[in-house]
C-alpha positions as CSV (number, residue, x, y, z in Angstrom):
1,X,0.0,0.0,0.0
2,X,1.4,3.4,-1.0
3,X,0.4,6.7,0.7
4,X,1.0,8.6,3.9
5,X,-1.5,6.8,6.1
6,X,-0.7,3.2,7.2
7,X,-3.0,2.6,10.2
8,X,-6.5,3.7,10.9
9,X,-7.4,3.8,14.6
10,X,-10.9,3.9,15.9
11,X,-12.4,4.8,19.2
12,X,-15.3,2.4,19.9
13,X,-18.3,3.7,21.8
14,X,-20.0,6.6,20.1
15,X,-17.8,6.1,17.1
16,X,-18.5,2.6,15.8
17,X,-21.4,1.6,18.1
18,X,-24.0,3.5,19.8
19,X,-24.2,4.3,23.5
20,X,-27.6,2.8,24.2
21,X,-26.4,-0.1,26.2
22,X,-24.2,2.1,28.4
23,X,-27.0,4.6,29.0
24,X,-29.4,1.9,30.0
25,X,-26.9,0.1,32.2
26,X,-25.5,3.1,34.1
27,X,-28.6,5.3,34.2
28,X,-31.3,2.7,34.7
29,X,-30.1,-0.7,35.7
30,X,-27.7,0.2,38.5
31,X,-30.2,2.3,40.4
32,X,-32.8,-0.5,39.9
33,X,-30.4,-3.2,41.1
34,X,-29.4,-1.1,44.1
35,X,-33.0,-0.5,45.1
36,X,-33.7,-4.2,44.8
37,X,-30.5,-5.3,46.7
38,X,-30.9,-2.8,49.5
39,X,-34.7,-2.8,49.8
40,X,-35.1,0.9,49.2
41,X,-37.0,3.1,46.8
42,X,-35.8,3.8,43.3
43,X,-35.7,7.5,44.1
44,X,-33.3,6.8,47.0
45,X,-31.2,4.5,44.9
46,X,-30.8,7.2,42.2
47,X,-29.7,9.7,44.9
48,X,-27.1,7.3,46.3
49,X,-25.9,6.5,42.8
50,X,-25.5,10.1,41.9
51,X,-23.5,10.7,45.1
52,X,-21.2,7.8,44.4
53,X,-20.6,9.0,40.9
54,X,-19.6,12.4,42.2
55,X,-17.0,10.8,44.4
56,X,-15.2,9.2,41.5
57,X,-13.6,11.1,38.6
58,X,-14.3,10.0,35.1
59,X,-10.5,10.1,34.6
60,X,-10.1,7.1,36.9
61,X,-9.9,3.6,35.7
62,X,-12.7,2.5,38.1
63,X,-15.2,4.7,36.3
64,X,-15.3,2.2,33.4
65,X,-15.3,-1.0,35.5
66,X,-18.8,-2.4,36.1
67,X,-17.5,-5.0,38.6
68,X,-15.8,-2.4,40.7
69,X,-19.0,-0.4,40.9
70,X,-21.0,-3.5,41.8
71,X,-18.6,-4.3,44.6
72,X,-18.6,-0.6,45.8
73,X,-22.4,-0.5,45.9
74,X,-22.8,-4.0,47.5
75,X,-24.6,-5.4,44.5
76,X,-24.5,-9.2,44.5
77,X,-25.7,-9.8,41.0
78,X,-23.4,-10.9,38.2
79,X,-22.4,-7.7,36.4
80,X,-21.7,-9.7,33.2
81,X,-25.1,-11.3,33.2
82,X,-26.7,-7.9,33.7
83,X,-24.8,-6.6,30.7
84,X,-25.6,-9.6,28.6
85,X,-29.3,-9.1,29.4
86,X,-29.0,-5.8,27.6
87,X,-27.3,-7.1,24.5
88,X,-30.4,-6.2,22.4
89,X,-29.4,-2.6,22.8
90,X,-26.1,-3.1,21.1
91,X,-26.2,-1.3,17.7
92,X,-23.5,-0.4,15.3
93,X,-23.8,2.9,13.4
94,X,-25.3,2.2,10.0
95,X,-22.2,3.3,8.0
96,X,-19.6,1.6,10.2
97,X,-19.4,-1.8,8.6
98,X,-19.3,-0.4,5.1
99,X,-16.5,2.0,5.9
100,X,-14.4,-0.7,7.6
101,X,-14.8,-2.9,4.5
102,X,-13.7,0.0,2.2
103,X,-10.7,0.7,4.4
104,X,-9.6,-2.9,4.4
105,X,-10.0,-3.0,0.6
106,X,-7.7,0.0,0.3
107,X,-5.1,-1.9,2.3
108,X,-5.0,0.0,5.6
109,X,-4.3,-1.6,8.9
110,X,-7.3,-1.1,11.2
111,X,-7.3,-1.0,15.0
112,X,-9.7,-0.3,17.9
113,X,-8.0,1.9,20.5
114,X,-10.6,2.5,23.2
115,X,-11.0,3.2,26.9
116,X,-14.0,0.9,27.0
117,X,-13.7,-1.9,29.5
118,X,-13.4,-5.5,28.1
119,X,-16.7,-6.4,29.6
120,X,-18.5,-3.9,27.3
121,X,-16.1,-4.1,24.4
122,X,-16.1,-7.8,24.0
123,X,-19.9,-8.1,24.3
124,X,-20.5,-5.5,21.7
125,X,-18.0,-7.1,19.3
126,X,-19.6,-10.5,19.8
127,X,-23.1,-9.1,19.1
128,X,-22.1,-7.0,16.1
129,X,-19.5,-9.4,14.6
130,X,-17.3,-6.4,13.9
131,X,-14.1,-7.9,15.3
132,X,-13.1,-9.6,12.1
133,X,-12.5,-6.2,10.5
134,X,-9.7,-5.3,12.8
135,X,-6.0,-6.2,12.9
136,X,-5.7,-5.3,16.6
137,X,-8.3,-4.5,19.3
138,X,-7.2,-2.8,22.5
139,X,-9.2,-2.0,25.7
140,X,-6.8,0.4,27.3
141,X,-8.4,0.3,30.7
142,X,-8.4,-3.6,30.7
143,X,-5.2,-4.3,28.7
144,X,-2.9,-1.5,30.1
145,X,-4.7,-0.3,33.2
146,X,-4.5,3.2,31.7
147,X,-6.6,5.7,29.8
148,X,-5.7,7.1,26.4
149,X,-2.4,9.0,26.7
150,X,0.5,10.3,24.6
151,X,2.6,7.4,25.8
152,X,0.0,4.8,24.7
153,X,-0.4,6.3,21.2
154,X,3.4,6.3,20.8
155,X,3.3,2.6,21.9
156,X,0.7,1.9,19.2
157,X,2.9,3.3,16.6
158,X,5.8,1.1,17.7
159,X,3.5,-1.9,17.9
160,X,2.2,-1.3,14.3
161,X,5.8,-0.5,13.1
162,X,4.9,2.9,11.7
163,X,5.6,6.5,12.6
164,X,2.9,8.3,14.7
165,X,2.2,10.5,11.7
166,X,1.3,7.5,9.7
167,X,-1.7,6.8,12.0
168,X,-5.0,8.5,11.8
169,X,-7.4,8.2,14.8
170,X,-11.1,9.1,14.9
171,X,-13.3,9.4,18.0
172,X,-16.2,11.4,19.5
173,X,-14.4,12.8,22.6
174,X,-12.4,15.9,21.9
175,X,-9.9,15.6,24.7
176,X,-9.3,11.8,24.4
177,X,-9.5,11.4,20.6
178,X,-8.1,14.7,19.3
179,X,-5.9,16.5,21.9
180,X,-4.3,13.4,23.4
181,X,-3.3,11.5,20.2
182,X,-2.2,14.8,18.6
183,X,0.4,15.2,21.3
184,X,1.9,11.9,20.2
185,X,2.1,13.1,16.6
186,X,-0.9,11.1,15.4
187,X,-3.3,12.6,12.9
188,X,-6.8,13.1,14.4
189,X,-10.4,13.4,13.3
190,X,-13.1,14.7,15.6
191,X,-16.3,12.8,15.1
192,X,-19.1,15.2,15.9
193,X,-22.3,13.3,14.9
194,X,-24.6,15.9,16.2
195,X,-22.8,18.8,14.5
196,X,-23.4,20.8,17.6
197,X,-20.1,20.6,19.4
198,X,-18.4,23.9,20.2
199,X,-15.0,22.2,20.1
200,X,-13.2,22.9,16.9
201,X,-10.7,20.6,15.4
202,X,-8.5,20.7,12.3
203,X,-10.4,17.8,10.9
204,X,-14.0,17.1,11.8
205,X,-16.5,14.5,10.4
206,X,-20.2,14.2,11.0
207,X,-20.1,10.4,10.3
208,X,-17.7,7.7,9.3
209,X,-18.4,8.2,5.6
210,X,-17.0,11.7,5.9
211,X,-14.1,10.3,8.0
212,X,-13.3,7.8,5.1
213,X,-13.1,10.7,2.7
214,X,-10.7,12.5,5.1
215,X,-8.5,9.4,5.3
216,X,-8.2,9.2,1.5
217,X,-7.5,12.9,1.3
218,X,-4.8,12.8,4.0
219,X,-3.3,9.7,2.4
220,X,-2.9,11.6,-0.9
221,X,-5.5,9.6,-2.8
222,X,-7.8,12.5,-3.5
């Protein structure tokens, strides 16, 4: 494969698959399970859950770990079973599979580089069957016990045997998917599906079809 870009890196949740499962699990199921476990009202359970969330920063590994939260809240249920019961909510974005196929046909290496915990990531990959489209799949919180960082993006370049500037990464979180990889020298695309973000990036796409066109342009094919 000729061209500037060798590796296409994807965030996962909010990029390739929707957030419906997470929204139901964190916003609805945990309060329901807490109320059931502790024999209290759902309103009280929601209050306790909100207080617990405020105590833990979203920049900590525990934030992404369902088992850690179940232990902290004294929930006796199997967190993996509770997640699996929601698998009907797993949905890929309509253009995702087609874009992955086109990227593969063009000869790019394709990876998932996500903060998503393995419990969520593996379930969603199983349900969608998307795993076969990737050369490498990384859950940073599970595989490295870290969140996205300059160091990890540089590690990815070494792992894939390319320069950071030969990787292009796309994701829906400005800090994690634009600012952080850019510090490592990785090309970045901000995925703003709503088109309403006030954050401005050098490269922005409304969907993965637009991202694909950006990849070709940056690769010198357009």
